[in-house]
DOKOLKOL-636802 format. One record per residue: residue number from 1; x, y, z of N, C-alpha, C, CB in turn. Coordinates in Angstrom, 3 decimals, padded with zeros to 6 digits. Glycine has a CB too. Example, Ala and Ser with C-alpha at 12.3 -4.5 7.8 and 13.67 -1.06 7.14 Angstrom:
<recs>
   nr    n.east   n.north      n.up   ca.east  ca.north     ca.up    c.east   c.north      c.up   cb.east  cb.north     cb.up
    1   013.190  -005.690   007.800   012.300  -004.500   007.800   013.200  -003.300   007.800   011.308  -004.473   009.046
    2   012.850  -002.250   007.080   013.670  -001.060   007.140   012.900   000.030   007.870   014.084  -000.598   005.725
</recs>
This chain:
<recs>
   nr    n.east   n.north      n.up   ca.east  ca.north     ca.up    c.east   c.north      c.up   cb.east  cb.north     cb.up
    1   114.859   121.055   099.664   113.778   120.831   100.614   113.978   119.492   101.324   112.408   120.870   099.901
    2   113.386   119.376   102.488   113.437   118.150   103.275   112.018   117.619   103.393   114.073   118.396   104.689
    3   111.863   116.316   103.204   110.546   115.692   103.277   110.443   114.841   104.529   110.272   114.842   102.026
    4   109.262   114.807   105.109   108.983   113.945   106.248   107.944   112.909   105.881   108.516   114.765   107.448
    5   108.095   111.715   106.433   107.118   110.651   106.241   106.610   110.241   107.626   107.741   109.424   105.465
    6   105.319   110.427   107.857   104.699   110.058   109.126   103.886   108.782   108.919   103.798   111.214   109.671
    7   104.278   107.724   109.598   103.660   106.414   109.405   102.467   106.259   110.346   104.689   105.280   109.640
    8   101.253   106.266   109.787   100.031   106.227   110.588   099.013   105.265   109.976   099.424   107.635   110.714
    9   099.491   104.133   109.453   098.612   103.249   108.686   098.127   102.031   109.460   099.318   102.791   107.458
   10   098.668   101.777   110.651   098.356   100.533   111.354   096.944   100.469   111.899   099.312   100.339   112.472
   11   096.559   099.261   112.324   095.207   099.034   112.831   095.027   099.484   114.268   094.859   097.582   112.720
   12   096.097   099.687   115.026   096.035   100.182   116.411   095.193   099.278   117.297   095.469   101.599   116.443
   13   095.339   097.962   117.137   094.490   097.028   117.871   094.705   097.123   119.375   094.750   095.611   117.404
   14   095.938   097.349   119.822   096.195   097.423   121.257   095.734   098.744   121.861   097.669   097.226   121.527
   15   095.654   099.784   121.059   095.180   101.080   121.548   093.671   101.085   121.709   095.607   102.200   120.600
   16   092.972   100.284   120.917   091.521   100.217   121.011   090.795   101.300   120.232   091.117   100.290   122.430
   17   091.536   102.146   119.547   091.003   103.220   118.705   092.122   103.598   117.753   090.504   104.470   119.558
   18   091.832   104.344   116.692   092.934   104.754   115.814   094.024   105.486   116.590   092.412   105.646   114.686
   19   095.222   104.925   116.576   096.324   105.503   117.336   096.595   106.938   116.893   097.587   104.650   117.177
   20   096.411   107.209   115.613   096.678   108.547   115.092   095.830   109.606   115.766   096.440   108.583   113.605
   21   094.638   109.226   116.264   093.725   110.194   116.861   093.784   110.204   118.380   092.322   109.910   116.418
   22   094.639   109.369   118.970   094.863   109.467   120.413   095.486   110.824   120.716   095.776   108.305   120.927
   23   095.410   111.243   121.978   095.796   112.615   122.322   097.074   112.660   123.145   094.675   113.300   123.083
   24   097.890   113.673   122.874   099.088   113.958   123.671   099.303   115.467   123.665   100.354   113.199   123.110
   25   099.381   116.060   124.832   099.622   117.495   124.911   098.544   118.335   124.274   100.912   117.815   124.280
   26   097.310   117.849   124.295   096.208   118.610   123.719   096.081   118.508   122.217   096.351   120.021   124.080
   27   096.869   117.624   121.594   096.810   117.415   120.151   096.740   115.921   119.859   098.034   118.056   119.445
   28   096.185   115.566   118.724   096.211   114.168   118.312   097.641   113.766   117.980   095.279   113.930   117.098
   29   097.912   112.467   118.073   099.245   111.973   117.728   099.629   112.395   116.317   099.304   110.445   117.857
   30   098.667   112.338   115.392   099.001   112.615   113.995   099.346   114.087   113.790   097.838   112.216   113.082
   31   098.578   114.983   114.387   098.890   116.408   114.246   100.188   116.737   114.969   097.738   117.277   114.794
   32   100.407   116.129   116.102   101.664   116.348   116.818   102.849   115.883   115.975   101.650   115.612   118.171
   33   102.697   114.707   115.322   103.764   114.215   114.463   104.016   115.121   113.270   103.439   112.830   113.985
   34   102.950   115.614   112.657   103.094   116.539   111.526   103.848   117.787   111.970   101.707   116.924   110.945
   35   103.438   118.367   113.087   104.060   119.604   113.543   105.512   119.384   113.948   103.278   120.187   114.709
   36   105.818   118.241   114.544   107.208   117.974   114.912   108.082   117.791   113.668   107.292   116.725   115.806
   37   107.563   117.123   112.666   108.327   116.993   111.418   108.484   118.343   110.735   107.644   116.000   110.467
   38   107.494   119.214   110.873   107.626   120.554   110.311   108.787   121.343   110.927   106.334   121.316   110.505
   39   109.314   120.870   112.034   110.482   121.529   112.614   111.651   121.544   111.641   110.892   120.838   113.906
   40   111.659   120.578   110.715   112.748   120.509   109.740   112.253   120.313   108.318   113.689   119.393   110.099
   41   111.038   119.822   108.167   110.556   119.401   106.850   109.600   120.430   106.257   109.865   118.039   106.947
   42   109.739   120.660   104.963   108.830   121.547   104.244   107.559   120.820   103.822   109.524   122.135   103.023
   43   107.690   119.513   103.637   106.557   118.705   103.201   106.498   117.457   104.075   106.674   118.329   101.683
   44   105.296   117.111   104.521   105.091   115.897   105.315   104.079   115.018   104.599   104.608   116.237   106.763
   45   104.469   113.768   104.378   103.578   112.767   103.804   103.038   111.917   104.952   104.317   111.880   102.732
   46   101.728   111.921   105.158   101.110   111.091   106.187   100.577   109.828   105.511   099.963   111.865   106.940
   47   101.137   108.685   105.871   100.738   107.417   105.262   099.617   106.815   106.101   101.951   106.431   105.150
   48   098.452   106.678   105.498   097.265   106.148   106.174   096.904   104.778   105.627   096.077   107.108   106.018
   49   096.173   104.023   106.435   095.713   102.710   106.009   094.367   102.416   106.652   096.745   101.616   106.369
   50   094.394   101.781   107.832   093.164   101.507   108.569   092.499   102.824   108.971   093.455   100.637   109.821
   51   091.171   102.877   108.823   090.385   104.061   109.213   090.854   105.341   108.522   090.454   104.250   110.718
   52   091.370   105.204   107.307   091.949   106.366   106.622   090.973   107.531   106.460   092.450   105.952   105.266
   53   089.726   107.324   106.012   088.838   108.483   105.805   088.589   109.269   107.089   087.505   108.022   105.231
   54   088.324   108.564   108.198   088.015   109.279   109.446   089.248   109.996   109.989   087.468   108.301   110.505
   55   090.428   109.381   109.858   091.652   110.025   110.337   091.946   111.270   109.511   092.846   109.046   110.277
   56   091.753   111.157   108.211   092.024   112.313   107.343   091.078   113.456   107.651   091.903   111.922   105.866
   57   089.797   113.168   107.842   088.826   114.226   108.146   089.159   114.896   109.471   087.397   113.655   108.188
   58   089.425   114.078   110.483   089.698   114.633   111.809   090.982   115.446   111.809   089.787   113.517   112.847
   59   091.985   114.976   111.092   093.259   115.692   111.038   093.094   117.024   110.323   094.328   114.844   110.336
   60   092.371   117.017   109.201   092.128   118.256   108.477   091.394   119.272   109.330   091.343   117.980   107.219
   61   090.390   118.802   110.085   089.631   119.717   110.940   090.501   120.275   112.054   088.412   119.007   111.534
   62   091.362   119.431   112.626   092.230   119.895   113.710   093.254   120.909   113.205   092.947   118.708   114.362
   63   093.836   120.648   112.041   094.785   121.603   111.475   094.107   122.913   111.114   095.461   121.013   110.247
   64   092.865   122.827   110.652   092.134   124.044   110.305   091.881   124.887   111.554   090.800   123.698   109.612
   65   091.585   124.217   112.679   091.382   124.963   113.926   092.673   125.650   114.378   090.871   124.024   115.031
   66   093.803   125.003   114.091   095.089   125.561   114.501   095.598   126.646   113.551   096.112   124.457   114.600
   67   095.043   126.671   112.350   095.529   127.630   111.348   095.392   129.064   111.876   094.747   127.470   110.011
   68   096.479   129.809   111.712   096.474   131.187   112.153   096.785   131.376   113.626   095.168   131.782   111.858
   69   096.926   130.286   114.374   097.273   130.410   115.786   098.774   130.560   115.939   096.771   129.194   116.584
   70   099.184   130.900   117.127   100.613   131.046   117.385   101.358   129.727   117.217   100.838   131.590   118.783
   71   100.676   128.626   117.475   101.336   127.331   117.330   101.830   127.122   115.900   100.381   126.201   117.728
   72   100.944   127.304   114.948   101.354   127.096   113.560   102.271   128.211   113.085   100.132   127.003   112.652
   73   102.128   129.403   113.616   103.046   130.483   113.252   104.468   130.146   113.675   102.603   131.806   113.892
   74   104.625   129.503   114.816   105.952   129.088   115.255   106.525   128.024   114.329   105.901   128.563   116.688
   75   105.669   127.156   113.811   106.150   126.130   112.880   106.703   126.742   111.604   105.029   125.160   112.538
   76   106.293   127.953   111.277   106.720   128.610   110.043   107.853   129.616   110.265   105.541   129.308   109.404
   77   108.552   129.545   111.377   109.587   130.539   111.660   110.633   130.564   110.567   110.246   130.257   113.001
   78   111.072   131.765   110.123   112.051   131.878   109.034   113.367   131.178   109.326   112.322   133.321   108.744
   79   113.751   131.081   110.618   115.014   130.412   110.938   114.991   128.943   110.542   115.316   130.538   112.424
   80   113.801   128.342   110.539   113.684   126.937   110.159   113.322   126.774   108.687   112.644   126.247   111.024
   81   112.583   127.742   108.162   112.106   127.654   106.785   112.367   128.978   106.073   110.595   127.296   106.741
   82   113.576   129.181   105.559   113.870   130.430   104.843   112.917   130.610   103.665   115.335   130.442   104.350
   83   112.666   131.862   103.300   111.753   132.124   102.195   110.331   132.270   102.692   111.833   131.014   101.158
   84   109.360   131.888   101.892   107.969   132.120   102.268   107.509   131.280   103.439   107.087   131.857   101.105
   85   108.247   130.215   103.794   107.890   129.416   104.956   106.627   128.602   104.778   107.736   130.295   106.130
   86   106.316   128.208   103.561   105.123   127.411   103.310   105.343   125.980   103.768   104.748   127.447   101.823
   87   104.425   125.475   104.577   104.501   124.116   105.066   103.379   123.306   104.424   104.410   124.072   106.615
   88   103.689   122.073   104.087   102.735   121.259   103.332   102.529   119.921   104.020   103.220   121.046   101.886
   89   101.299   119.453   104.024   100.994   118.104   104.473   100.159   117.424   103.392   100.243   118.117   105.848
   90   100.516   116.180   103.096   099.801   115.403   102.093   099.456   114.050   102.691   100.641   115.242   100.793
   91   098.308   113.516   102.299   097.864   112.222   102.809   097.981   111.176   101.708   096.408   112.303   103.335
   92   098.560   110.046   102.059   098.711   108.932   101.136   098.019   107.726   101.740   100.211   108.631   100.840
   93   096.997   107.223   101.077   096.313   106.017   101.547   097.016   104.806   100.932   094.781   106.038   101.170
   94   097.617   104.004   101.782   098.392   102.847   101.335   097.517   101.599   101.426   099.691   102.676   102.186
   95   097.149   101.066   100.277   096.238   099.915   100.259   096.872   098.660   100.849   095.786   099.633   098.838
   96   098.200   098.593   100.844   098.873   097.412   101.363   099.321   097.544   102.804   100.044   097.100   100.519
   97   098.640   098.363   103.605   099.088   098.639   104.967   099.132   097.397   105.841   098.190   099.661   105.599
   98   098.320   096.393   105.543   098.309   095.176   106.360   099.605   094.391   106.263   097.160   094.294   105.952
   99   100.444   094.729   105.287   101.728   094.035   105.157   102.770   094.538   106.148   102.257   094.189   103.748
  100   102.442   095.562   106.914   103.333   095.989   107.974   103.966   097.346   107.752   104.392   094.992   108.148
  101   104.737   097.786   108.763   105.293   099.128   108.749   106.257   099.357   107.602   105.983   099.403   110.042
  102   107.058   098.351   107.262   108.007   098.546   106.164   107.281   098.835   104.862   108.901   097.315   106.001
  103   106.177   098.134   104.628   105.411   098.378   103.410   104.903   099.813   103.368   104.238   097.399   103.308
  104   104.423   100.307   104.501   103.956   101.698   104.570   105.109   102.676   104.408   103.239   101.957   105.897
  105   106.259   102.348   105.000   107.425   103.218   104.867   107.875   103.289   103.418   108.573   102.724   105.754
  106   107.883   102.157   102.731   108.290   102.144   101.323   107.362   103.013   100.497   108.305   100.710   100.771
  107   106.052   102.917   100.750   105.092   103.738   100.003   105.313   105.222   100.280   103.649   103.344   100.365
  108   105.533   105.566   101.543   105.763   106.952   101.887   107.055   107.495   101.304   105.773   107.109   103.368
  109   108.094   106.683   101.304   109.368   107.116   100.733   109.247   107.352   099.234   110.457   106.083   101.013
  110   108.555   106.470   098.549   108.362   106.652   097.108   107.646   107.970   096.825   107.562   105.475   096.514
  111   106.628   108.261   097.624   105.884   109.511   097.437   106.779   110.712   097.724   104.637   109.545   098.350
  112   107.541   110.641   098.799   108.408   111.752   099.173   109.503   111.991   098.141   109.029   111.493   100.530
  113   110.044   110.929   097.583   111.140   111.069   096.624   110.698   111.771   095.343   111.715   109.704   096.288
  114   109.408   111.782   095.073   108.913   112.482   093.893   109.178   113.967   093.926   107.453   112.250   093.740
  115   109.404   114.514   095.121   109.700   115.948   095.257   111.189   116.237   095.219   109.117   116.481   096.549
  116   112.015   115.211   095.007   113.472   115.339   094.922   114.047   116.039   096.158   113.862   116.112   093.654
  117   113.798   115.482   097.356   114.261   116.128   098.578   115.756   115.955   098.791   113.513   115.581   099.766
  118   116.305   116.832   099.614   117.706   116.698   100.026   117.865   115.608   101.079   118.237   118.033   100.569
  119   116.801   115.339   101.824   116.821   114.333   102.872   115.382   113.953   103.185   117.562   114.851   104.148
  120   115.218   112.786   103.829   113.890   112.322   104.220   113.952   111.858   105.674   113.391   111.170   103.280
  121   112.972   112.275   106.473   112.856   111.822   107.852   111.614   110.960   107.983   112.803   113.019   108.834
  122   111.757   109.822   108.667   110.656   108.871   108.832   110.330   108.758   110.315   111.018   107.472   108.233
  123   109.062   109.015   110.667   108.625   109.000   112.057   107.351   108.173   112.198   108.398   110.434   112.570
  124   107.320   107.169   113.079   106.060   106.474   113.375   105.140   107.373   114.192   106.327   105.150   114.133
  125   103.852   107.283   113.957   102.900   108.170   114.620   102.822   107.890   116.114   101.522   108.027   113.994
  126   103.280   106.712   116.561   103.173   106.373   117.981   104.344   106.887   118.815   103.068   104.881   118.137
  127   105.096   107.873   118.275   106.171   108.531   119.018   105.858   110.021   119.194   107.529   108.345   118.292
  128   104.761   110.362   119.868   104.371   111.779   119.950   105.238   112.610   120.884   102.950   111.881   120.395
  129   106.102   111.962   121.683   106.897   112.702   122.659   108.242   113.171   122.113   107.123   111.852   123.872
  130   108.546   112.838   120.872   109.801   113.319   120.277   109.796   114.848   120.247   109.995   112.742   118.836
  131   110.907   115.442   120.637   110.984   116.902   120.653   111.243   117.458   119.256   112.082   117.364   121.613
  132   110.613   118.578   118.925   110.889   119.209   117.626   112.373   119.500   117.423   110.099   120.500   117.497
  133   113.067   119.894   118.490   114.494   120.173   118.357   115.299   118.963   117.948   115.028   120.707   119.639
  134   114.871   117.781   118.381   115.561   116.544   117.979   115.398   116.313   116.488   115.021   115.330   118.767
  135   114.189   116.558   115.987   113.938   116.412   114.550   114.830   117.365   113.767   112.449   116.675   114.220
  136   114.883   118.620   114.208   115.700   119.619   113.514   117.179   119.264   113.569   115.476   121.002   114.122
  137   117.644   118.742   114.710   119.056   118.365   114.829   119.409   117.211   113.893   119.381   117.981   116.276
  138   118.523   116.230   113.779   118.773   115.111   112.866   118.914   115.597   111.430   117.644   114.078   112.961
  139   118.011   116.473   111.020   118.074   116.995   109.652   119.352   117.782   109.437   116.857   117.877   109.352
  140   119.720   118.605   110.397   120.918   119.440   110.260   122.181   118.582   110.140   121.042   120.394   111.460
  141   122.300   117.571   110.993   123.507   116.739   110.968   123.559   115.900   109.692   123.558   115.822   112.210
  142   122.413   115.409   109.242   122.403   114.635   107.996   122.844   115.509   106.822   120.995   114.050   107.728
  143   122.328   116.724   106.744   122.719   117.613   105.650   124.201   117.965   105.717   121.880   118.888   105.680
  144   124.733   118.088   106.914   126.165   118.344   107.055   126.977   117.172   106.509   126.525   118.600   108.529
  145   126.537   115.951   106.788   127.242   114.777   106.288   127.194   114.722   104.761   126.639   113.498   106.884
  146   126.054   115.041   104.187   125.939   115.024   102.728   126.781   116.134   102.100   124.471   115.171   102.305
  147   126.853   117.279   102.765   127.653   118.387   102.233   129.138   118.064   102.230   127.406   119.651   103.041
  148   129.556   117.120   103.070   130.969   116.747   103.134   131.399   115.849   101.978   131.254   116.051   104.442
  149   130.431   115.348   101.207   130.786   114.529   100.040   131.577   115.387   099.042   129.501   113.930   099.361
  150   132.553   114.788   098.412   133.479   115.558   097.578   132.864   116.032   096.275   134.693   114.738   097.278
  151   131.961   115.265   095.714   131.379   115.617   094.420   129.870   115.423   094.449   132.005   114.774   093.293
  152   129.121   116.094   093.581   127.676   115.860   093.509   127.337   114.398   093.233   127.063   116.737   092.434
  153   128.146   113.732   092.426   127.884   112.320   092.124   128.015   111.468   093.384   128.852   111.810   091.033
  154   129.060   111.734   094.158   129.236   110.992   095.401   128.074   111.245   096.349   130.557   111.373   096.072
  155   127.633   112.510   096.415   126.506   112.856   097.281   125.246   112.125   096.843   126.268   114.371   097.277
  156   125.030   112.049   095.540   123.816   111.411   095.020   123.797   109.911   095.297   123.693   111.657   093.520
  157   124.966   109.324   095.498   125.053   107.870   095.700   125.289   107.481   097.154   126.162   107.299   094.848
  158   125.396   108.473   098.033   125.762   108.210   099.421   124.551   107.696   100.198   126.328   109.486   100.085
  159   124.521   106.412   100.493   123.404   105.773   101.198   123.665   105.849   102.706   123.222   104.280   100.736
  160   123.122   106.887   103.324   123.453   107.200   104.712   122.190   107.290   105.550   124.243   108.512   104.799
  161   122.236   106.710   106.756   121.144   106.821   107.718   121.680   107.439   108.997   120.498   105.437   108.000
  162   120.880   108.297   109.603   121.214   108.888   110.888   120.085   108.554   111.861   121.430   110.439   110.768
  163   120.452   107.941   112.999   119.479   107.430   113.952   119.713   108.083   115.310   119.566   105.887   114.059
  164   118.663   108.597   115.952   118.859   109.169   117.290   119.072   108.063   118.315   117.651   110.043   117.693
  165   119.846   108.388   119.333   120.150   107.392   120.359   120.081   108.053   121.736   121.554   106.753   120.121
  166   119.310   107.455   122.625   119.175   107.942   123.987   119.668   106.866   124.940   117.707   108.334   124.301
  167   120.693   107.187   125.673   121.297   106.239   126.613   121.612   104.904   125.919   120.356   106.006   127.818
  168   122.213   105.035   124.753   122.697   103.912   123.953   121.587   103.060   123.341   123.569   103.044   124.797
  169   120.360   103.554   123.395   119.246   102.845   122.766   118.771   103.643   121.559   118.079   102.620   123.776
  170   118.589   102.936   120.455   118.210   103.597   119.202   116.718   103.884   119.163   118.607   102.736   117.999
  171   116.360   105.006   118.503   114.962   105.384   118.453   114.555   105.968   117.117   114.664   106.359   119.534
  172   113.539   106.835   117.153   112.954   107.474   115.975   112.843   108.974   116.228   111.558   106.863   115.640
  173   112.794   109.769   115.146   112.723   109.415   113.716   114.089   109.043   113.147   112.136   110.577   112.913
  174   114.052   108.450   111.963   115.268   108.092   111.245   115.409   109.041   110.061   115.237   106.597   110.775
  175   116.620   109.569   109.893   116.902   110.470   108.772   117.659   109.693   107.694   117.727   111.717   109.243
  176   117.210   109.824   106.454   117.786   109.066   105.344   118.259   110.002   104.240   116.763   108.064   104.787
  177   119.383   109.670   103.657   119.790   110.358   102.434   118.879   109.903   101.300   121.292   110.077   102.096
  178   118.760   110.691   100.229   117.909   110.267   099.107   118.319   108.920   098.522   117.940   111.312   098.017
  179   119.632   108.661   098.444   120.089   107.389   097.880   119.605   106.214   098.718   121.619   107.366   097.779
  180   119.681   106.345   100.033   119.221   105.256   100.893   117.703   105.147   100.869   119.710   105.464   102.329
  181   117.016   106.288   100.830   115.554   106.250   100.747   115.102   105.510   099.494   114.977   107.675   100.757
  182   115.785   105.745   098.370   115.434   105.035   097.132   115.688   103.540   097.264   116.231   105.595   095.946
  183   116.797   103.176   097.888   117.120   101.754   098.030   116.111   101.049   098.924   118.531   101.578   098.598
  184   115.731   101.669   100.020   114.742   101.064   100.917   113.388   100.968   100.227   114.618   101.877   102.221
  185   113.005   102.020   099.529   111.709   102.015   098.839   111.647   100.937   097.763   111.437   103.383   098.214
  186   112.785   100.588   097.189   112.801   099.615   096.107   113.123   098.198   096.521   113.765   100.036   095.099
  187   113.186   097.936   097.830   113.553   096.597   098.312   112.305   095.850   098.792   114.602   096.693   099.460
  188   111.840   094.858   098.032   110.654   094.115   098.452   110.972   092.935   099.363   109.914   093.623   097.243
  189   112.243   092.685   099.649   112.637   091.458   100.345   113.055   091.655   101.794   113.751   090.817   099.612
  190   113.259   092.897   102.231   113.676   093.129   103.613   112.567   092.713   104.575   114.047   094.613   103.831
  191   112.973   092.273   105.763   111.999   091.811   106.750   111.309   092.978   107.460   112.682   090.911   107.775
  192   112.059   094.030   107.734   111.508   095.205   108.400   112.406   096.392   108.062   111.402   094.991   109.958
  193   112.086   097.551   108.640   112.840   098.754   108.290   114.299   098.637   108.729   112.195   099.991   108.927
  194   114.536   098.066   109.905   115.921   097.897   110.363   116.701   096.998   109.417   115.954   097.315   111.785
  195   116.071   095.940   108.955   116.732   095.036   108.008   117.026   095.753   106.697   115.862   093.793   107.749
  196   116.095   096.581   106.241   116.315   097.322   104.996   117.497   098.278   105.128   115.050   098.099   104.604
  197   117.631   098.910   106.283   118.770   099.800   106.493   120.077   099.023   106.496   118.614   100.568   107.805
  198   120.075   097.876   107.162   121.293   097.061   107.188   121.694   096.612   105.789   121.096   095.843   108.089
  199   120.706   096.315   104.973   120.979   095.790   103.634   121.528   096.858   102.686   119.714   095.190   103.048
  200   121.163   098.111   102.915   121.446   099.130   101.890   122.288   100.312   102.350   120.174   099.648   101.363
  201   122.403   100.542   103.648   123.140   101.719   104.110   124.640   101.516   103.945   122.807   102.023   105.578
  202   125.264   102.464   103.299   126.724   102.467   103.234   127.314   102.883   104.569   127.217   103.403   102.122
  203   126.588   103.742   105.267   127.035   104.212   106.574   125.801   104.508   107.424   127.949   105.479   106.442
  204   125.846   104.077   108.689   124.797   104.397   109.659   125.446   105.202   110.777   124.097   103.094   110.218
  205   124.941   106.406   111.000   125.439   107.248   112.065   124.432   107.322   113.197   125.757   108.640   111.543
  206   124.917   107.683   114.373   124.049   107.814   115.550   124.233   109.200   116.145   124.361   106.711   116.612
  207   123.125   109.820   116.484   123.140   111.133   117.120   122.649   110.948   118.547   122.253   112.174   116.335
  208   123.553   111.089   119.506   123.170   110.958   120.909   122.383   112.191   121.332   124.418   110.766   121.811
  209   121.209   111.959   121.901   120.303   113.044   122.259   119.884   112.901   123.718   119.062   113.055   121.333
  210   119.372   113.988   124.277   118.853   113.973   125.644   117.334   113.831   125.650   119.265   115.251   126.388
  211   116.794   113.338   124.562   115.353   113.277   124.327   114.864   111.833   124.478   115.002   113.829   122.918
  212   114.280   111.510   125.635   113.767   110.159   125.858   112.587   109.843   124.950   113.357   109.987   127.310
  213   111.978   110.877   124.364   110.836   110.653   123.478   111.170   109.843   122.244   110.264   111.957   123.059
  214   112.448   109.785   121.869   112.808   108.999   120.681   112.568   107.513   120.920   114.281   109.240   120.298
  215   112.475   107.109   122.181   112.281   105.691   122.515   110.837   105.349   122.852   113.164   105.315   123.678
  216   110.064   106.343   123.219   108.751   106.067   123.807   107.688   105.880   122.739   108.344   107.193   124.746
  217   107.399   104.619   122.424   106.287   104.357   121.513   105.057   103.990   122.330   106.640   103.225   120.503
  218   103.962   104.625   121.998   102.710   104.477   122.764   101.760   103.582   121.978   102.045   105.874   123.054
  219   101.626   102.355   122.453   100.808   101.355   121.760   099.504   101.042   122.467   101.587   100.091   121.595
  220   099.402   101.395   123.745   098.190   101.120   124.525   097.800   102.390   125.265   098.408   099.932   125.526
  221   096.561   102.483   125.761   096.161   103.685   126.506   097.002   103.922   127.748   094.711   103.585   126.901
  222   097.664   102.905   128.271   098.456   103.060   129.501   099.875   103.544   129.221   098.511   101.740   130.255
  223   100.335   103.476   127.978   101.708   103.865   127.659   101.919   105.364   127.866   102.048   103.479   126.215
</recs>
């Protein structure tokens, strides 16, 4: 299985309201992020912090309204999710969210690793324009790289990150091997997520995409 971590814990001070509940394409950022991660992930961990109760209630109500619609039926297509196609979303309230995005990412990675995933994808909630196909491509290429490892032991120790790149600029989401996800989750000294990757990745790969959404983070109502 593949796990997704959606980072939605910030205070959203520049947005003027919880960023997770801002709207894009007729959906909240948080529901859009969940559905985009479902393009490749069987389980999505939503990391909440500021305004956690209201975001969780609103997200649950929005997903309930979508349940049984064609939108969610497409998210469960057998080509993406062989077998019963069950998709899962879980909410994690991170008490240390004020320490920044890396702290929230570490908490989400720890939670995701409990399911022993083959890979983990990390997406900030303020990137609602990322295409589902980009998410699926990142997961596919990461799994191909892990499958190329010669032995299960080598695969288990391979600290690999795959980052999308649009016109030579790096973006989100980031795909991590389990070994790298564990190393990042266990590092209390890194300055930010990029620093944690530099400190622990044995290899960083880049996937050139035609998706400008990997770069577009929406921090204010004008973005």
